[in-house]
C-alpha positions, 0 to 999 in steps of 0.5 A: 388361681389363688390356692397355695400349693398344699403340703403333703398330709398324712395318709388317710385310711378309708372307712370300712363301711360307707362312701368316701366323703368330700371332707375325706378327699379334702383332708387327703389332698390337704385343701379345703372341701370347697377347693375339692368341689371347685376342682371337680366342678371347674378346674380353672378356679383352682391352682394347678397344684391344688387340682393335681392334689385333689385328682390324686386324692380322688383316684386314691379314694375312688371318690364319686362326686354326689351330683344331687345337690348341685343338680337341685341347685341348677335344676339340671341333671347333666344328662340326656336320654336317647331312645333308639329302636335297636343298637344291633344295626350299624346306622343307629350305632353310628348315630349314638356314637356321634351324639355321645361325642357331642354331649360328652365334650360338653360334660353331659352324660348320655342314657340309652334305651332301646324300644325294639320298634315297639311304640308301647315299649317306647312310651314305657322307656320315656316315662322311666327316663322322665322320672330321672329328670334328664335335661333333654331327650333324643328320639328315633322316629316321629311316630309315637303313641299319644301318651309319649307325645303328651309326656314329652310336651309336658316335660318342658325339656328339649326334644329332638326327633331323628331319622324321620320327617314330620310337619308337626314335630314335638319340638325339634327334628333332625332327619330326612324324608324316608318317603322321598328317599324310596321315591328316588330309588324307584326313579333310578330303577325306572330310568335304568329300564326296570319295569316290574318292581316289588317292594319288600319290608317289615310292614306288620311291625310298628316301624313307621319309617318302613311304612313311609318307604312303602308309601314312597314306593307305591306313589312312585310306581303309580306315577312312573309306571301307570298301569303296573301292579303295585307289588308289596311283600311283608316279612310279617313274623320273620321280622328284620333279619338277613334270614328274612331277606333270604325268605323274601327272595323266595317269596318274590320268585314264587308270588311275583315271578315277573318281577325284575327288581326287588326293592328292599326297605333295608340293607339287611333284607337286601343282603339276605336276598343277594346271598339267597340269589347266589345260593339259588344260582340266580344272577344279580342283576341279570335274573333279578335286581336288588336294592337296599336302604341305609348303606350299611358297611357290608353293602359295598362289600357284597358281590355284586355291591348293593345299590342303596340309599345312603343316610346321614347317620353320623351327621344326625347324631352330631346335629341332634347333640348340638341342638340339645345343647343349644336348647339346654343353654337357651330354653327360649330358643325357637324349635328347629326342623333340619332336613339333612337329606339322603344320597342314592348310591348306585352300584352293581346290584341294580 
């Protein structure tokens, strides 16, 4: 704290055109341009009086610091990019909020792109983000096009894949096994006495996590219910929606009337199925039991409340943010694979 308290300078007027410069802010604050730079970049390096004068001048002029020069000097952009399938689902929103909280506390800004569960679109987004030189990238899922994987490897920046599990991650991975999580649900329903399950999800899309859940279902049925047919329904063009869940309930009653439990790849489908069962006058779980995946907020408020898998949404975001920041600080640190697990939640629907 070496700067003397500045005397009040004459008020400056902003130019009619162009952006406010560092020199203009310095003149208004009554300090040197280097003091303005230090006050913005590292307030501890200036006196409290100088800092307050600079902040008043910044507010009055709407000054926007130009980070380009400092970024070039440090070879860092102060940004991290994240690619999500969608932001309309609460589980991904929770992950992004937790990730952003970790990064912003460290002064790092988050850029966000959504792929719509399309790996080709994901590749386009990654290419665009890498052109802006982020310090790291967070991805949902561990299944990508070979082009995406190659770009991320060649970028030589920290990469954290999330919401999935792989023995061959690009760099770091923070998530859980979707396959094992669905297996745990099947183990529960078999223990509860159900013998004729049907799996339902969006399988013609490119959501690799849904396919992993289907694989877990099929393996568990073959192991726990030998001789039982493996029943699988695909929403196909109906995609992912509550309406698709209602459609699935109709399909299981029509195609597999013997089925005593509908195992949904997402709480979104399960919600639609429960509402459709109520519309049809079917008792859940009396006429057909229903399970979900994700433990969305609505799941505990349905009637009956939904049996599902609770995923560590917030924790995935927090740990991904921590890993990115650690790897930015130490580029030579070894990659980390962090399995956060999952929790089956048994409620009244199954």
